[in-house]
N, C-alpha and C positions, 0 to 999 in steps of 0.2 A: 486359536491356541489349541494345541493338541491334547487329546484327554489324557488324563492322568493313569497310567496302568498301576492296578491294584491285584497283589495275590494275597490271597485268603489261607489260613493255616488253622483250621478250627475242628477241634476234635469232636465236637458236639453237633452232630446233623442237624439239629433242630435250631441251634442258634446260627450255624453256618447258612441254613436257607434263608434265616431272616435277614443277616448281614450282607449276602448278596443280592438279595431282590432290593434291600435299600440302595445298594451302591448302584445296583444298574437302572436306578430309576431316571436318571441323568447320562446318558450314555456318551453325549457330547462332551462330558465334563470329566467321568471318571469310567473306566473300564475295568472291568475284573479280566485279567489276563490268564490266570491260572486259579485253581484251587486244588491244593496240593494236601497230600495226607502224609507227608513225610518231608522231613526237615531238607534232606538232600536235595527234592525237588527245589523245595523254596530258594536253596542257595544256587542253584543252577539257575533258575528264572531271574534272580537277582543279580548275578554275576553276568549275564547277556545283558542285561541296561534295559530289561523289558519291563521292569517295575519300579516305581519309585516309592510304593508303600507297601509295606507287608502286615496285613492285619490278623493278629494273633489269638487265638483263644485260650482261656486258662487250661493247662494240664496237656498241650499240644507236647508229643513226645520228642525229645533231642532238644529243646528249647534250654539254653542257658547263658551266661553272661558272654562267653567266648563267641558264640555264635551272633548274639545280638550285634557285639562289636563286629563281628565279619560282616553283616548286612549294612550297618551304618558305613563301614569302610567301601561297600559297593554303592553307594549313594542310595539306598532304600531305607526310609525310614520307618522302623518297627512301631507298630502302634497296637497295644493290647485292649481287647473289648470284652465286656462282659459288664457283670454287676459292680457298679463303682464302690459299692461298699465292700468288694472283696479284696484283701490286700495283696497287689502283686508285691514279690521281695524286692528290696531296693536293690539288691545286689546284682539284678539281671539288668539294670540299668536302661529298662524300657524307657523312652524319654514322655510318653503320651498315653493315658487310659482313656477311652471312649466310651460312653455309656450304650450299651447294647440296645436299649429300649429307643434310642436316639430316633425319632422319623426319618424316612429316607432323603427327603431334599436338605435337612439340617445335617445330617450325617455326611452326605456329601459337601456341604459346605465346609464342615469341619476337616476333612480329608483335604479339600483346596486349599484352606487358609493354613494348614501345615505345610504345605509344600511353599505357597508363598513366603511365608514368614523364616522358612529354613530353620526346622527344629533342630537345635544343637544335640551333641550326645550328651547321655544322663553324666551328672557331675562323677567325678573320679575321686573325689576326696571325700571322706567320712562325713556324714552330716553331725550338725551340733546334738547334746544329749538334749535331754526332755528339761531342763533348765533354759535350754537355749544357750549355753555356753560351748564355744569351741572346745571339741575333744582333745586333750592331751596328743602330742605328737611326738614318738620316738625317733630316733635316727636308724636307719638301714644300710647297713655296710655289705656291698656284695663283693666276695672274693673269687676271684675268676682268674683263669689265665689259660695258656695254649695247651695242647697234647704231648705228651712226654711224662706225666706225674711230677710237677714240680713241687707237689706239697701242697696243694689248695686245701685239703682236709686239714693238715695238721696247721696250717696257719691260721683258718677259720676255727678250730677247737680252741688252740692257741689264746687266741684274742679272745673267745667268747670266757674263756674260763679267767682269764687275768682279769677282764672286765667285770666278772662276776665278784671275785676275790676281792675287788677294791670298793666294792659296795653299789655296782652299777645293774639295776636289774635288767636281766640280759636273757634274749632269746636266740638259739641257735639253731637254723633250719637247714636241712639236707634237702636241696633241690636241685641235687645232681639227676639229670633224666637217663644217664648211662649207666647209672647204678651208683647207689649211696656207699659211703664207707664210714660215715659217723657212728653207727649202731654197731658194726663190730668194733670199731676202735674202742668205744665207751664198754665193751662186753654186754650190750643190750638186745635183746630179742627183738628181731626185725621181721617178724611174719606180718605184723600189722602196721605198715607205715604210718607215721603220723602225718605227714606230709599230703598223702594221698588221703587220707580221711577229713583233713581239715578241704582240702581241693574238692572233695563231693561235697561238704556241707556249703561253701561256698556256691558251688552249681546249684543247689537247691535251694540257696536262699536262707539257709539256717545258721551260718556261722556269724557269730558275736564273740566277743572277747572271753565271755564264760566259756563258750564251746571250745575256744581256742586253747584255754588255759586246761580244761580237761583233756584235751587229745595230746599236750606236753608230758614228757617225761622230766622230773626234777627230784632230786635228792640231795640234800644237804645244802652247801653253799652253792653248790655247781649251777650253771645257767640252767634253765629250761631248756628241753632238746625236743625237735619235731623230727623224728627219725625219716628216713628216706627209703626211695624204693630199692630194694637189693637185685630185683630182676629189671634189667634193662626193657624188658617187653612190655612194661607197665606203663612205660612215658606217656601215653595218651592220657591218662588219669591226672596229668599235672597240664592242664590249659592255661595259656597265659591269663585269661581275664580272671580265672579262678586264684592262681599265684598271685595275680594283682591284690584281688579280695583278702587274700591270707597275709600279704604284706601291711594291709590298711589296718588289720587287726592285730597285727603285731605293732605297728606303731603305738596303739594303744595299751596294749599289755606289758610292754618293756619299753625300757628307756633305750635299751641298743638292742639291734636286731642285726645277728650275723648270719649270711646266707652263704652255703658252699653250694656254688654254680657247677654245671657241667662245662666242658671245656669249647664247645663247637657253638659259633653265632651265624653260620651259613643260613642263609635262607634260600634253598634250592628247591622248594616242593614245587612251585608253578613251573619249573623246567620239567618236572618228573610227571606231572598230572594237568591234565587239561581242564578240572574241575576245582573244587573245593577240597583241599586236604589238611589234614591236622599238621601243625607244625612242631616237629619233636625240639627244635630247640627255641620255640617261642617262650617257654617258661625261662630259660636263661636268659633272653633278652628281655623279658619282661621284668627280671629282678634288677638287670644291669640299667635299664630304661628308667625305673622308679627309685634306684638307690641314691642316697646322698653321698655315699662315698664308693668307688670303686678300686679295689687293689688289684694289681694286676700281678700275679705271683709267676715268678719266673726259675728257671735253674741258675745259678752261676757259672756252669763251662759253657765254650763256646758254642754249643748246640742250643745249651738252654737259653742263652743270652741271644740268639738270633731269633729262635722261636718268639721271645718275649718281645723283640722290636717288631716281628710281624704280628704278633697279638696286640700291641698299642695301636700300630697304624690302621688294623682291622677295624677295631673299636672305635677308633675316632671317623673311619667312613661311615660305620653304622650309626654311632652317635655322637655328631660333631661338637656338641655342647658338653660332653662330657669330659671331665678332667681325672684321670686316672694316677693312683699312687703305685708306684712301681715297687715292689717288695721283691728282691734278690733273696732266693733261697738255697740252704745248703751249701755254703761256702766252707772251703775245706782247703787246705792246704796241697800245692801241688798245681792246681788249674791255671793260677796266673803267674806271671813272672813280673817282680815287681809288689807295687801296692795294689791290692784288687779293688778296694772300694773306688779309688780314685779312676782308674779304667773304666769299671761297671758305669759310673757317674759321666764320663766322657761318652762311653758309647751309647747311652740311653739319651744324653742330650743331644749328640750329634745325628742319631740316625731315627729318633722318634721323639726329641723335643720335650722330654720330660726328665724330670729329675728322679733321681733314686729316693725314695722314701724311707727306706729302710734294707738293711742287709744281714741275715738272719746267719748264724755260722750253722754247720753241721754238727748234730750230737746225736749219731747212731745208736750208741751206747742207750741214753735216756730214751729215745723216742721206741727202740725197742724193748725195753723194758715196760714204758707206759702200754704198748699194743698186746705185750704179752700177758698184762694183768687187767688189763681193760679200764686204767686210772688216767687220771690226768699227769701230765707232765710234771706240774709243781708237786704233786703228791710222791712221785718216784725218783725225781732229782730236782729238787727244790733251789739249788744251787747251780742250775745248768745254765751256761751262756746262752743257750738259744731259750731259755725261759726269760732270760732276763730282757732279750730284745724284745720278746712278744710282751713282756709287761710294758716296756716303754711305747712299744705300738700301741697296744690297747690305750694306754693312758692319753696320748696325743688323739686319739679316736675320739674318747670320751670326756677327757678334762678332767678326770677324776684322779684322785689321790692315791697313790701305791698304800694297800692294806699295811704293809710292813711300817710305813712309816706313821700311820695313825696308831697304831699298835704301840709303837715306842713313845709316842708323845702320851698315852695314857698310861705308860706303867709309873705306878707311884714310886718315889725316891724313899731311898733306905735311910734310917737312922732319924 
């Protein structure tokens, strides 16, 4: 049997010397192929297939959950080593923690046992609370669509607002890696995007429900809002693993989480680079992969419909198990001859194999007024036909009752 290749990534020189000496005690079983000082070196060796185990010391620069997942994808098992009393953040998803004081032969035995047993990736579901009870699980809705401004942000904001008004605790996240728009639409300052701060906390292992709640903005009955990046060059801050951790905490914070995604789901980094490269669209893919419902927003004109059909096809190629809900937006007179809803339904059924979940009318005046004032559509145009359809869509996603119906029931009788 060939010796197991091991890479060390330990910042403490004294600890590294002890670990390398211990692992080198039986070269016929374990061999140290590289002693790395940077995470880029670790990834390069793991990608080459020369290492099956990566021994990581506490405080190694560049270590986060996204890189741990990358190592697992390369077939290299990350192993933390150090003082067993030290608490490694669970968000890093490192499957195994070994004691640095273990004698050399025993340490080799443990490494060999890990390979033979096939260590599974760390759990992707949140652990139970201190009482051992399962943590509450809210729903995540990803709002996505093809390029061309079909109105993803308007739909995401409208659904989140109407869900919150119906009494559902709601969180709205702007995860558009090409530049978020929700902060501007709501008239909020976006110098410090909340989603970037939450992702940084997730990477550092300090994100919990309370920390996520402090990062969000909220006022009145409106949903909590996690503002997005306004500068597209900040996209590396939204690592897929960190976004996944944010969604996990969001499920505990809110009964409904609505995520406004970027438009692209291309995965062409491996064509442009011969080494590990950050994935710009990884955040969008992570949201779509872990969402309970995916809304594909498309325009209602011939160009928008064609893009929407291709978007559904691309989404199914990426995530075959995903069953999206198509939302046709900006329906206006003059675009179709005859009854537009039936034609839209026929087009998506025939070419994409999915029904149309909702058709939203164009309300340029209401949307422009809301944008100008930085307010919700329900506040500036409460009787808007668009708001009525968004209310129905929010009700279908949450199962909640419209707030107006409940208020009418509580109204006391006269006389």
